[in-house]
C-alpha positions as CSV (number, residue, x, y, z in Angstrom):
1,X,-58.9,-0.8,25.5
2,X,-56.5,2.2,26.0
3,X,-56.2,1.7,30.0
4,X,-55.7,-1.9,29.2
5,X,-52.4,-1.3,27.0
6,X,-51.3,1.2,29.3
7,X,-51.9,-1.0,32.4
8,X,-50.0,-4.0,30.3
9,X,-47.3,-1.3,29.5
10,X,-46.5,-0.6,33.2
11,X,-46.6,-3.9,34.6
12,X,-44.0,-5.3,31.9
13,X,-41.7,-1.9,32.2
14,X,-39.7,-3.5,35.2
15,X,-38.7,-7.0,33.0
16,X,-38.5,-5.0,29.7
17,X,-37.2,-1.5,30.4
18,X,-34.3,-1.1,28.0
19,X,-36.2,-1.6,25.3
20,X,-39.4,0.0,26.4
21,X,-37.3,3.2,26.7
22,X,-35.4,3.0,23.5
23,X,-39.0,2.2,21.8
24,X,-40.5,5.4,23.2
25,X,-37.4,7.5,21.8
26,X,-38.0,6.1,18.1
27,X,-39.9,8.1,16.0
28,X,-39.3,7.2,12.3
29,X,-40.1,3.9,12.0
30,X,-42.0,2.9,14.9
31,X,-45.1,2.0,12.4
32,X,-43.3,-0.9,11.1
33,X,-44.0,-3.1,13.8
34,X,-46.4,-6.0,15.0
35,X,-50.0,-5.4,15.3
36,X,-53.0,-7.9,17.0
37,X,-56.7,-6.8,17.9
38,X,-56.6,-7.7,21.7
39,X,-60.2,-6.9,22.6
40,X,-62.3,-4.5,23.7
41,X,-63.0,-5.2,27.2
42,X,-61.0,-3.2,29.3
43,X,-61.3,-5.1,32.8
44,X,-60.8,-8.9,31.2
45,X,-57.6,-10.5,32.4
46,X,-57.3,-12.9,29.3
47,X,-57.1,-9.7,27.2
48,X,-55.2,-7.8,29.1
49,X,-52.7,-10.6,29.0
50,X,-52.7,-11.0,25.5
51,X,-51.9,-7.0,25.4
52,X,-49.2,-7.6,27.5
53,X,-47.7,-10.6,25.6
54,X,-48.3,-8.5,22.1
55,X,-46.3,-5.6,23.9
56,X,-43.6,-7.7,24.8
57,X,-43.5,-9.1,21.1
58,X,-43.1,-5.5,19.7
59,X,-40.3,-4.4,22.0
60,X,-38.6,-7.9,20.6
61,X,-39.0,-6.0,17.0
62,X,-37.7,-2.7,18.2
63,X,-33.7,-4.1,17.8
64,X,-34.8,-4.8,13.9
65,X,-36.0,-1.3,13.9
66,X,-32.6,0.2,15.0
67,X,-30.3,-2.1,13.0
68,X,-32.1,-0.5,9.8
69,X,-32.2,3.1,11.1
70,X,-28.3,2.4,11.8
71,X,-27.6,1.0,8.5
72,X,-29.7,3.3,6.9
73,X,-28.2,6.3,8.1
74,X,-24.5,5.0,7.5
75,X,-25.7,3.5,3.7
76,X,-27.0,7.0,2.6
77,X,-23.9,8.7,4.3
78,X,-21.2,7.0,2.8
79,X,-22.4,6.3,-0.6
80,X,-23.4,9.9,-0.8
81,X,-20.1,11.0,-0.4
82,X,-18.1,10.9,-3.8
83,X,-14.8,11.4,-2.9
84,X,-13.2,11.0,-5.8
85,X,-15.2,13.5,-7.9
86,X,-14.8,15.9,-5.2
87,X,-11.4,15.8,-4.2
88,X,-9.3,14.5,-6.7
89,X,-8.5,17.5,-8.8
90,X,-7.9,19.0,-5.4
91,X,-5.3,16.2,-4.2
92,X,-3.7,16.3,-8.0
93,X,-3.0,20.3,-7.8
94,X,-1.3,19.8,-4.3
95,X,0.9,17.2,-5.6
96,X,1.7,19.1,-8.7
97,X,2.5,21.8,-6.2
98,X,4.9,20.2,-3.9
99,X,6.5,18.7,-7.6
100,X,7.4,22.1,-8.7
101,X,8.5,23.2,-5.4
102,X,11.1,20.7,-5.0
103,X,12.7,21.4,-8.3
104,X,12.6,25.2,-7.8
105,X,14.7,24.7,-4.4
106,X,17.7,23.3,-6.2
107,X,17.0,19.5,-6.7
108,X,16.7,20.2,-10.3
109,X,20.2,20.6,-10.8
110,X,21.1,17.0,-9.0
111,X,18.4,15.0,-11.0
112,X,19.8,17.1,-14.1
113,X,23.1,15.9,-13.0
114,X,22.3,12.3,-12.7
115,X,20.3,11.8,-15.8
116,X,23.5,13.0,-17.5
117,X,25.2,10.3,-15.8
118,X,22.6,7.7,-16.8
119,X,22.7,8.8,-20.2
120,X,26.8,8.2,-20.3
121,X,26.5,4.8,-18.7
122,X,24.1,3.7,-21.2
123,X,26.3,4.8,-23.7
124,X,29.2,3.0,-22.3
125,X,26.9,0.0,-22.2
126,X,25.8,0.2,-25.5
127,X,22.5,0.5,-24.6
128,X,21.9,4.3,-25.3
129,X,18.8,3.9,-27.2
130,X,17.2,2.0,-24.5
131,X,17.8,4.8,-22.1
132,X,16.9,7.7,-24.2
133,X,13.5,5.9,-24.7
134,X,13.2,4.7,-21.2
135,X,13.5,8.8,-20.1
136,X,11.4,9.8,-22.7
137,X,9.0,7.8,-21.8
138,X,9.1,8.5,-18.3
139,X,9.0,12.1,-19.1
140,X,5.8,11.9,-21.1
141,X,4.1,9.6,-18.2
142,X,4.9,11.9,-15.6
143,X,3.6,14.9,-17.6
144,X,0.6,13.4,-18.7
145,X,-0.1,12.5,-14.9
146,X,-0.3,15.8,-13.8
147,X,-1.5,17.2,-16.9
148,X,-4.5,14.5,-18.1
149,X,-5.2,12.8,-14.5
150,X,-7.4,15.0,-12.8
151,X,-9.9,14.7,-16.0
152,X,-9.1,11.0,-16.8
153,X,-9.6,9.9,-12.6
154,X,-13.0,12.2,-12.7
155,X,-14.6,10.9,-15.6
156,X,-13.2,7.1,-15.3
157,X,-15.3,7.1,-12.2
158,X,-18.3,8.7,-13.4
159,X,-18.2,6.0,-16.4
160,X,-17.8,3.3,-14.6
161,X,-20.5,4.4,-11.9
162,X,-23.0,5.0,-14.5
163,X,-22.2,1.8,-16.7
164,X,-22.8,-0.5,-13.1
165,X,-26.2,1.4,-12.6
166,X,-27.4,1.0,-16.3
167,X,-26.4,-3.0,-15.7
168,X,-27.7,-3.4,-12.5
169,X,-31.3,-1.4,-13.8
170,X,-31.4,-4.0,-16.5
171,X,-31.4,-7.2,-14.4
172,X,-34.8,-8.1,-12.7
173,X,-36.9,-11.0,-11.0
174,X,-40.3,-10.8,-12.0
175,X,-41.7,-12.7,-9.2
176,X,-40.0,-11.1,-6.5
177,X,-42.5,-8.2,-5.7
178,X,-41.0,-4.9,-3.9
179,X,-43.1,-3.3,-1.4
180,X,-40.6,0.1,-1.7
181,X,-38.4,1.9,-3.5
182,X,-35.7,1.3,-0.9
183,X,-34.3,-2.0,-0.8
184,X,-32.4,-2.0,2.3
185,X,-36.0,-1.0,3.5
186,X,-38.0,-3.6,1.7
187,X,-35.5,-6.3,2.9
188,X,-34.7,-5.4,6.6
189,X,-38.5,-4.1,7.9
190,X,-41.1,-4.1,5.3
191,X,-40.7,-8.1,4.8
192,X,-40.8,-8.6,8.1
193,X,-43.4,-6.2,8.7
194,X,-45.6,-7.8,6.6
195,X,-45.0,-11.1,7.9
196,X,-45.9,-10.3,11.4
197,X,-49.3,-9.0,10.1
198,X,-50.6,-10.8,7.5
199,X,-51.3,-14.3,6.2
200,X,-49.5,-13.9,2.7
201,X,-47.7,-11.3,1.0
202,X,-50.4,-11.3,-1.7
203,X,-52.9,-10.7,1.0
204,X,-50.8,-7.7,2.4
205,X,-50.3,-6.2,-1.6
206,X,-54.2,-6.6,-2.0
207,X,-55.6,-3.4,-2.2
208,X,-52.2,-1.6,-0.6
209,X,-53.5,-3.2,2.3
210,X,-50.0,-3.3,4.2
211,X,-49.8,0.8,3.8
212,X,-53.3,1.2,5.0
213,X,-52.4,-0.7,7.9
214,X,-49.4,1.5,8.5
215,X,-51.5,4.8,8.0
216,X,-54.1,3.6,10.2
217,X,-53.7,1.2,12.8
218,X,-55.5,2.6,16.1
219,X,-57.4,0.0,17.9
220,X,-60.9,0.5,16.3
221,X,-59.3,0.2,12.6
222,X,-57.5,-3.2,14.0
223,X,-61.1,-4.6,14.8
224,X,-62.3,-3.4,11.7
225,X,-59.5,-5.2,9.4
226,X,-59.1,-8.4,11.3
227,X,-63.1,-8.7,10.5
228,X,-63.0,-7.2,6.5
229,X,-59.9,-9.0,6.0
230,X,-60.2,-11.9,7.8
231,X,-56.5,-11.8,9.0
232,X,-55.4,-14.0,12.0
233,X,-52.1,-12.4,11.9
234,X,-53.8,-9.2,13.1
235,X,-55.9,-11.6,16.2
236,X,-54.3,-12.8,19.0
237,X,-54.0,-16.6,18.0
238,X,-50.8,-15.9,16.0
239,X,-48.5,-14.9,19.3
240,X,-46.3,-18.2,18.5
241,X,-46.0,-17.2,14.5
242,X,-45.0,-13.6,15.2
243,X,-42.4,-14.5,18.1
244,X,-40.9,-17.0,15.2
245,X,-41.3,-14.2,12.6
246,X,-39.5,-11.6,14.7
247,X,-36.5,-14.4,15.3
248,X,-35.9,-14.7,11.8
249,X,-36.4,-10.9,11.1
250,X,-33.8,-10.2,14.1
251,X,-31.3,-12.9,12.2
252,X,-32.0,-11.6,9.0
253,X,-31.2,-7.8,10.0
254,X,-27.9,-8.8,11.4
255,X,-26.8,-10.9,8.4
256,X,-27.7,-8.3,5.6
257,X,-26.8,-5.8,8.2
258,X,-23.4,-6.9,8.3
259,X,-22.9,-7.1,4.6
260,X,-24.5,-4.0,3.6
261,X,-22.4,-1.8,6.2
262,X,-19.5,-3.9,4.8
263,X,-19.8,-2.8,1.2
264,X,-20.4,1.2,2.4
265,X,-17.9,1.2,4.3
266,X,-15.3,-0.6,2.2
267,X,-16.0,1.1,-0.9
268,X,-15.7,4.6,1.5
269,X,-12.2,3.1,2.2
270,X,-11.1,2.2,-1.3
271,X,-12.1,5.6,-2.2
272,X,-9.8,7.2,0.3
273,X,-6.6,4.7,-0.7
274,X,-7.4,6.1,-4.3
275,X,-7.0,9.8,-3.1
276,X,-3.9,8.4,-1.2
277,X,-2.3,6.6,-4.2
278,X,-3.2,10.0,-6.0
279,X,-1.1,12.5,-3.9
280,X,1.6,9.7,-3.4
281,X,2.1,10.6,-7.4
282,X,4.3,13.3,-6.7
283,X,6.6,10.5,-4.7
284,X,6.2,8.2,-7.4
285,X,7.1,10.5,-10.3
286,X,10.4,11.1,-8.5
287,X,11.6,8.2,-8.0
288,X,10.6,6.6,-11.2
289,X,13.6,8.4,-12.5
290,X,15.9,6.5,-10.5
291,X,17.7,2.7,-11.6
292,X,15.7,0.1,-10.5
293,X,12.4,2.3,-9.8
294,X,11.1,3.1,-13.5
295,X,8.1,0.7,-13.1
296,X,6.7,2.8,-10.1
297,X,4.8,5.3,-11.8
298,X,3.5,2.8,-14.1
299,X,2.4,0.5,-10.7
300,X,0.9,3.5,-9.4
301,X,-1.6,4.7,-12.6
302,X,-2.5,1.0,-12.6
303,X,-3.1,0.6,-8.6
304,X,-5.3,3.7,-9.2
305,X,-7.3,2.1,-11.8
306,X,-7.7,-1.4,-10.1
307,X,-8.7,0.6,-6.6
308,X,-10.9,2.8,-9.0
309,X,-12.8,-0.2,-10.1
310,X,-13.0,-1.9,-6.9
311,X,-14.7,0.7,-5.1
312,X,-17.3,1.1,-7.7
313,X,-17.9,-2.7,-7.5
314,X,-18.2,-2.4,-3.7
315,X,-21.3,0.4,-4.2
316,X,-22.8,-1.7,-6.5
317,X,-22.3,-5.0,-4.5
318,X,-25.3,-3.6,-2.0
319,X,-27.8,-3.9,-5.4
320,X,-25.9,-7.3,-6.1
321,X,-26.6,-8.7,-2.7
322,X,-30.8,-7.7,-3.1
323,X,-30.6,-9.0,-6.9
324,X,-29.3,-12.6,-5.0
325,X,-31.8,-12.6,-1.8
326,X,-34.7,-11.9,-4.3
327,X,-33.7,-15.1,-6.3
328,X,-33.6,-17.0,-3.2
329,X,-36.8,-16.2,-2.1
330,X,-38.3,-16.6,-5.6
331,X,-37.1,-20.1,-5.5
332,X,-38.1,-21.2,-2.1
333,X,-41.7,-20.0,-2.6
334,X,-41.7,-21.3,-5.9
335,X,-41.2,-24.9,-4.2
336,X,-44.3,-24.4,-1.9
337,X,-42.1,-22.6,1.2
338,X,-43.9,-19.6,2.1
339,X,-43.2,-19.2,6.0
340,X,-40.7,-16.1,6.9
341,X,-38.7,-17.7,9.5
342,X,-38.5,-20.9,7.6
343,X,-37.1,-18.7,4.7
344,X,-34.7,-16.8,6.4
345,X,-33.0,-20.3,8.1
346,X,-32.9,-21.8,4.3
347,X,-30.7,-18.3,3.3
348,X,-28.5,-18.7,6.6
349,X,-28.0,-22.6,5.3
350,X,-27.4,-21.2,1.8
351,X,-25.0,-18.7,2.7
352,X,-23.3,-20.9,4.9
353,X,-22.7,-23.6,2.5
354,X,-21.2,-20.8,0.4
355,X,-18.9,-19.6,2.6
356,X,-17.8,-23.2,3.4
357,X,-17.0,-24.1,0.0
358,X,-15.6,-20.6,-1.0
359,X,-11.9,-22.2,-1.9
360,X,-13.6,-24.1,-4.3
361,X,-15.8,-21.2,-5.8
362,X,-12.5,-19.5,-5.6
363,X,-10.6,-21.8,-7.9
364,X,-12.9,-21.0,-10.5
365,X,-10.9,-18.0,-11.1
366,X,-7.6,-19.0,-9.9
367,X,-6.8,-20.2,-13.1
368,X,-6.6,-17.0,-15.0
369,X,-5.0,-15.4,-11.9
370,X,-7.9,-13.1,-11.2
371,X,-7.5,-14.0,-7.3
372,X,-4.0,-14.0,-7.0
373,X,-3.7,-10.6,-9.0
374,X,-6.4,-8.9,-6.3
375,X,-5.1,-10.0,-3.7
376,X,-1.7,-8.5,-4.2
377,X,-3.6,-5.1,-4.9
378,X,-5.0,-4.9,-1.6
379,X,-1.8,-3.9,-0.3
380,X,-1.4,-0.6,-2.2
381,X,1.2,1.4,-0.3
382,X,3.5,-1.6,0.2
383,X,4.6,-2.4,-3.1
384,X,5.6,1.2,-3.8
385,X,7.4,1.1,0.1
386,X,9.4,-2.7,-1.1
387,X,10.3,-1.1,-4.3
388,X,11.8,2.1,-2.7
389,X,13.4,0.2,-0.3
390,X,14.9,-2.7,-2.6
391,X,16.2,0.3,-5.1
392,X,17.9,2.1,-2.4
393,X,19.4,-1.4,-1.8
394,X,20.8,-2.1,-5.3
395,X,21.5,0.8,-6.6
396,X,24.7,0.7,-8.8
397,X,27.1,3.1,-8.8
398,X,27.0,5.9,-7.1
399,X,26.8,8.3,-10.1
400,X,23.5,6.1,-10.9
401,X,22.3,6.0,-7.8
402,X,22.0,9.9,-8.3
403,X,20.9,9.6,-11.5
404,X,17.8,9.3,-13.5
405,X,15.6,12.0,-12.2
406,X,17.5,15.0,-12.8
407,X,18.0,15.5,-16.6
408,X,14.4,14.3,-17.2
409,X,13.0,16.9,-14.7
410,X,15.1,19.4,-16.6
411,X,13.1,17.8,-20.1
412,X,10.0,17.6,-18.1
413,X,10.3,21.5,-17.0
414,X,10.8,22.3,-20.8
415,X,8.0,20.6,-22.0
416,X,6.1,22.6,-19.5
């Protein structure tokens, strides 16, 4: 049998050389593939052809293994990095150091003079009390940003993550049986592996037969399992079903692999944006003292909170995707659709319909302004830059243009 398989591999090498070459290089996931007992006769041409066809099927399934391998590495690498927890304190310290050094360079006197001018302008216009309250509020906000910001951001990130995990862990689908603690492995590799080698998931789960096949899949074992389990998928008569299953597994891996990568990379990118916004705190606190720029620091704090929440939600989006996939699978199974290939096709059709009607689904939230609000939050830096440009363009008298920062800085220094 071993000689026959070697002959089949050599004869097919030139047709499938890239796939076979890469398949030999894999070590971690080679066992998650198709198995079939093709016979004992070393010189039977029919059995040799069966071994050749099965080798071809294993080669076709290799891209699914590599897609899972790549996604697993990226997900574990990115999701294992809690940038907020690691770097937020460092960013705050750097921003505060820059903030302090700017005023030690003599800028404090210019800003103080500007604040005095701002107070005089408020007195002349009859809004002195409003100006004083505005300056005091800015001083309090700026001082609190540097004093309590690191702890608030860190604890908020931790609590949001914990709350999401608790909520997701409470959502279960009793009819969906998991074969691995790793949802990604279960969705991308384990389910197609079971569909390739067993007549049904129930048969694979009975006495942990799928684990037995993973651990013991030599030729002699396959012969024994084929007779003992009466599993037609371990024989040569199911090559057509196996081919369709592999096509479905590849489509499934591309669909969910793209979504999972998008969630992981998106969450990582949003965490980087949070750190960037924290670093821009020094610019926002300085500019907030100037007329027409008072709302900048408030906008910055609001943006930090929203982006932080979105980053946590994207981290949880993978779990929500697994739950939704389990729901679709459960519904299709309940109505009698058990073929893996058909289930994948119907999932594609379901997602296509959802994407096609995404605008109508989005209108559910438009009435509350959620969609519009979230879209505006995605342009994090644009709002600060545009506010700054508008402020410089519309700044009133020259004295006011230099104003608002000085005295507030002086007051903030005294507060410190």
